[in-house]
Backbone as JSON, one array per atom type, in Angstrom:
{
  "sequence": "MIKITLHVDELPLLKMLQTKLSCGVVSEGKTKCQFTINEQSTLAFLIIPIIEEFPLNTTKYLNYLDFKEALSIMQKGAHLTTEGKLQILEFKSNMNTSRSNYAMPLSILFE",
  "N": [[0.83, -1.15, -0.02], [0.46, 2.24, -0.78], [0.38, 5.3, 0.77], [-0.56, 8.68, 0.97], [-0.58, 11.23, 3.09], [-2.03, 14.25, 3.97], [-2.6, 17.67, 5.18], [-6.0, 18.58, 5.8], [-6.69, 20.73, 4.27], [-5.49, 20.3, 1.86], [-7.05, 18.6, 0.42], [-8.32, 18.97, -2.2], [-6.05, 18.63, -3.83], [-5.3, 15.97, -3.52], [-7.65, 14.74, -4.44], [-7.51, 15.55, -7.13], [-5.15, 14.19, -7.91], [-6.03, 11.52, -7.6], [-8.0, 11.44, -9.64], [-6.51, 12.09, -11.94], [-4.7, 9.8, -11.94], [-6.47, 7.81, -12.06], [-7.09, 5.92, -10.07], [-7.05, 4.48, -6.74], [-8.08, 5.59, -3.44], [-9.62, 8.32, -1.85], [-9.72, 9.72, 1.36], [-11.21, 11.47, 4.14], [-10.46, 13.19, 7.13], [-10.88, 14.98, 10.26], [-8.71, 16.73, 10.48], [-6.8, 15.78, 8.67], [-6.22, 14.37, 5.41], [-6.22, 11.57, 3.15], [-4.71, 9.78, 0.52], [-4.9, 6.7, -0.87], [-3.52, 3.78, -2.28], [-3.95, 0.46, -2.99], [-4.0, -1.74, -4.75], [-2.06, -4.27, -6.18], [-1.3, -4.58, -8.9], [-1.7, -2.02, -9.84], [0.08, -0.57, -8.31], [2.5, -1.79, -9.15], [2.64, -1.39, -11.99], [1.96, 1.22, -12.54], [2.52, 3.14, -10.36], [5.19, 2.48, -9.44], [6.75, 2.96, -11.84], [6.38, 5.74, -12.03], [7.6, 6.73, -9.68], [10.14, 5.82, -10.11], [10.9, 7.45, -12.27], [10.58, 10.03, -11.18], [12.33, 10.37, -8.58], [12.05, 9.89, -4.97], [13.02, 11.85, -2.1], [15.37, 11.85, 0.68], [14.72, 9.78, 3.61], [12.44, 8.68, 2.63], [12.95, 7.72, 0.14], [14.47, 5.46, 0.77], [12.58, 3.98, 2.14], [10.83, 3.54, -0.03], [12.48, 1.87, -1.62], [12.58, -0.42, -0.08], [9.83, -0.99, -0.04], [9.37, -1.51, -2.76], [10.91, -3.8, -3.11], [9.44, -5.59, -1.4], [7.05, -5.64, -2.77], [7.84, -6.91, -5.07], [8.55, -9.42, -4.04], [5.93, -10.28, -3.39], [4.66, -10.33, -5.94], [5.97, -12.43, -7.09], [4.97, -14.44, -5.68], [6.23, -15.37, -3.49], [5.66, -14.42, -1.0], [3.98, -16.19, 0.13], [5.42, -18.07, 1.33], [7.24, -18.97, 4.29], [9.72, -17.76, 4.58], [9.47, -15.58, 2.81], [7.36, -14.17, 3.9], [8.6, -13.41, 6.28], [10.61, -11.77, 5.32], [9.12, -9.62, 4.23], [7.82, -8.67, 6.62], [10.07, -7.87, 7.96], [10.95, -5.68, 6.22], [8.72, -4.0, 6.55], [8.76, -3.47, 9.33], [10.99, -1.86, 9.61], [10.51, 0.51, 8.39], [9.79, 4.09, 7.83], [9.28, 5.75, 10.91], [10.47, 3.88, 12.34], [12.84, 3.21, 11.1], [16.24, 2.35, 11.17], [18.44, 1.99, 9.66], [20.16, 3.93, 7.67], [21.7, 3.9, 5.42], [22.54, 4.35, 2.08], [21.94, 2.16, -0.62], [24.77, 0.61, -2.27], [24.53, 0.2, -5.01], [22.93, 2.29, -5.82], [24.47, 4.55, -5.22], [26.52, 4.47, -7.06], [25.45, 4.87, -9.66]],
  "CA": [[0.04, 0.01, -0.02], [1.04, 3.59, -0.72], [-0.57, 6.29, 1.35], [-0.12, 10.02, 1.07], [-1.37, 11.95, 4.14], [-1.8, 15.68, 4.03], [-3.56, 18.46, 5.94], [-7.3, 18.56, 5.06], [-6.7, 21.84, 3.33], [-4.96, 19.79, 0.6], [-7.93, 17.57, -0.16], [-8.45, 19.08, -3.63], [-4.88, 18.12, -4.52], [-5.44, 14.47, -3.49], [-8.66, 14.34, -5.36], [-7.0, 15.67, -8.53], [-4.19, 13.09, -8.1], [-6.84, 10.35, -7.82], [-8.59, 11.61, -10.99], [-5.35, 11.96, -13.02], [-4.12, 8.48, -12.01], [-7.64, 6.86, -12.21], [-7.01, 4.82, -9.13], [-6.92, 4.83, -5.35], [-9.22, 6.06, -2.6], [-9.34, 9.52, -1.03], [-10.53, 9.75, 2.55], [-11.06, 12.8, 4.76], [-10.8, 13.24, 8.51], [-11.08, 16.33, 10.74], [-7.53, 17.58, 10.14], [-6.03, 15.16, 7.65], [-6.84, 13.6, 4.3], [-5.37, 10.55, 2.65], [-4.88, 9.09, -0.81], [-4.35, 5.36, -0.66], [-3.56, 2.81, -3.34], [-3.77, -0.89, -2.49], [-4.01, -2.78, -5.77], [-0.73, -4.66, -6.52], [-1.01, -4.28, -10.26], [-1.6, -0.54, -10.03], [1.34, -0.12, -7.71], [3.63, -2.24, -9.98], [2.65, -0.85, -13.37], [1.69, 2.74, -12.61], [3.17, 3.96, -9.31], [6.61, 2.26, -9.45], [7.4, 3.66, -12.92], [6.36, 7.22, -11.75], [8.64, 7.01, -8.69], [11.51, 5.62, -10.76], [11.14, 8.66, -13.11], [10.74, 11.18, -10.26], [12.72, 9.74, -7.32], [11.82, 10.55, -3.68], [14.2, 12.27, -1.38], [15.59, 11.51, 2.15], [14.43, 8.46, 4.01], [11.24, 8.23, 1.86], [13.44, 6.9, -0.91], [14.87, 4.19, 1.32], [11.3, 3.21, 2.33], [10.43, 3.18, -1.33], [13.26, 0.71, -2.07], [12.06, -1.59, 0.7], [8.46, -1.27, -0.55], [9.53, -2.06, -4.14], [11.39, -5.2, -2.89], [8.35, -6.33, -0.84], [6.01, -5.82, -3.89], [8.52, -7.91, -5.98], [8.38, -10.73, -3.35], [4.58, -10.6, -3.46], [4.37, -10.57, -7.29], [6.52, -13.73, -7.35], [4.22, -15.5, -4.91], [7.1, -15.76, -2.41], [5.02, -14.02, 0.25], [3.22, -17.3, 0.71], [6.41, -18.89, 2.13], [7.65, -18.43, 5.69], [10.87, -16.83, 4.41], [8.9, -14.39, 2.1], [6.58, -13.43, 4.93], [9.54, -12.78, 7.26], [11.29, -10.68, 4.63], [8.17, -8.48, 4.17], [7.71, -8.18, 7.88], [11.34, -7.12, 8.21], [10.89, -4.4, 5.59], [7.69, -3.22, 7.26], [9.18, -3.11, 10.71], [12.04, -0.92, 9.55], [10.1, 1.74, 7.6], [9.28, 5.29, 8.52], [9.9, 6.23, 12.11], [11.24, 2.74, 12.85], [14.08, 3.02, 10.36], [17.55, 2.58, 11.87], [19.55, 1.9, 8.69], [20.06, 5.13, 6.66], [22.72, 3.81, 4.37], [22.08, 4.21, 0.68], [22.57, 1.01, -1.29], [25.89, 0.98, -3.09], [24.12, 0.26, -6.41], [22.35, 3.57, -6.09], [25.48, 5.54, -5.14], [27.38, 4.43, -8.19], [24.74, 4.85, -10.9]],
  "C": [[0.83, 1.21, 0.04], [-0.02, 4.51, -0.19], [0.12, 7.65, 1.46], [-1.12, 10.73, 2.05], [-1.03, 13.41, 4.08], [-2.85, 16.35, 4.93], [-4.86, 18.49, 5.13], [-7.39, 19.72, 4.13], [-6.25, 21.39, 1.9], [-5.81, 18.77, -0.07], [-8.17, 17.75, -1.66], [-7.26, 18.49, -4.46], [-4.89, 16.54, -4.58], [-6.53, 13.96, -4.38], [-8.29, 14.46, -6.86], [-6.02, 14.57, -8.89], [-4.98, 11.78, -8.39], [-7.52, 10.33, -9.21], [-7.54, 11.39, -12.03], [-4.85, 10.55, -13.11], [-5.19, 7.4, -12.23], [-7.54, 5.67, -11.3], [-6.97, 5.38, -7.73], [-8.17, 5.33, -4.73], [-8.75, 7.29, -1.81], [-10.29, 9.5, 0.18], [-10.2, 11.06, 3.32], [-11.4, 12.61, 6.23], [-10.93, 14.68, 8.96], [-9.94, 17.21, 10.38], [-6.65, 17.01, 9.1], [-6.85, 14.5, 6.58], [-5.8, 12.72, 3.76], [-5.73, 10.08, 1.3], [-4.17, 7.8, -0.72], [-4.57, 4.48, -1.93], [-3.15, 1.48, -2.81], [-3.54, -1.97, -3.57], [-2.52, -3.03, -6.25], [-0.39, -4.23, -7.96], [-0.89, -2.78, -10.52], [-0.26, -0.04, -9.47], [2.55, -0.58, -8.61], [3.75, -1.62, -11.29], [2.4, 0.6, -13.54], [2.61, 3.51, -11.64], [4.7, 3.73, -9.32], [7.25, 2.97, -10.63], [7.44, 5.23, -12.69], [7.48, 7.51, -10.72], [9.99, 6.78, -9.25], [11.86, 6.88, -11.65], [11.39, 9.86, -12.26], [11.07, 10.72, -8.87], [12.34, 10.59, -6.07], [13.11, 10.99, -3.11], [14.21, 11.71, 0.01], [15.22, 10.07, 2.41], [13.26, 7.86, 3.23], [11.75, 7.37, 0.72], [13.86, 5.49, -0.39], [13.63, 3.32, 1.64], [10.72, 2.74, 1.0], [11.14, 1.88, -1.8], [12.79, -0.53, -1.39], [10.7, -1.99, 0.24], [8.49, -2.01, -1.88], [9.97, -3.52, -4.01], [10.26, -6.11, -2.34], [7.27, -6.64, -1.93], [6.58, -6.87, -4.8], [8.29, -9.32, -5.4], [6.85, -11.19, -3.48], [4.18, -11.03, -4.86], [4.91, -11.95, -7.7], [5.83, -14.87, -6.6], [5.08, -15.97, -3.66], [6.58, -15.36, -1.06], [4.26, -15.13, 0.93], [4.12, -18.25, 1.46], [6.76, -18.21, 3.43], [8.76, -17.38, 5.48], [10.4, -15.48, 3.75], [8.17, -13.52, 3.11], [7.55, -12.73, 5.89], [10.25, -11.63, 6.61], [10.38, -9.44, 4.56], [7.95, -7.86, 5.57], [8.95, -7.36, 8.32], [11.34, -5.72, 7.55], [9.9, -3.48, 6.32], [8.11, -2.62, 8.59], [10.28, -2.08, 10.71], [11.77, 0.32, 8.69], [9.73, 2.88, 8.51], [10.02, 5.56, 9.8], [10.68, 5.09, 12.83], [12.56, 2.5, 12.14], [15.27, 3.3, 11.18], [18.7, 2.53, 10.89], [19.28, 2.99, 7.68], [21.04, 5.04, 5.53], [22.13, 3.58, 3.02], [22.76, 3.04, 0.06], [23.65, 1.4, -2.21], [25.48, 1.06, -4.62], [23.52, 1.66, -6.81], [23.45, 4.71, -6.14], [26.35, 5.62, -6.37], [26.76, 4.36, -9.56], [25.35, 5.95, -11.83]]
}
């Protein structure tokens, strides 16, 4: 899943994004609004190429790399194995505020 959370004042932006991409769900709370995409095929064939073309910055990029790897595991069906489940849980447990490894992969540094 990819989720973009913004202040409720930015709701028109998220609705425009949903319309332009023709996917996802926009929800609104008292102070925040969210745009969420859950469909694996949409993530793999629409969102991943967009992020590859327009890379994220800071730790969001590291989270994206982990997300992309987890999605790859799921697309191969390896998430149905114990090892695959553990890999995905490891990625998930180290994202966002739980991240402790901030090292950029060497393959990225030497592109």
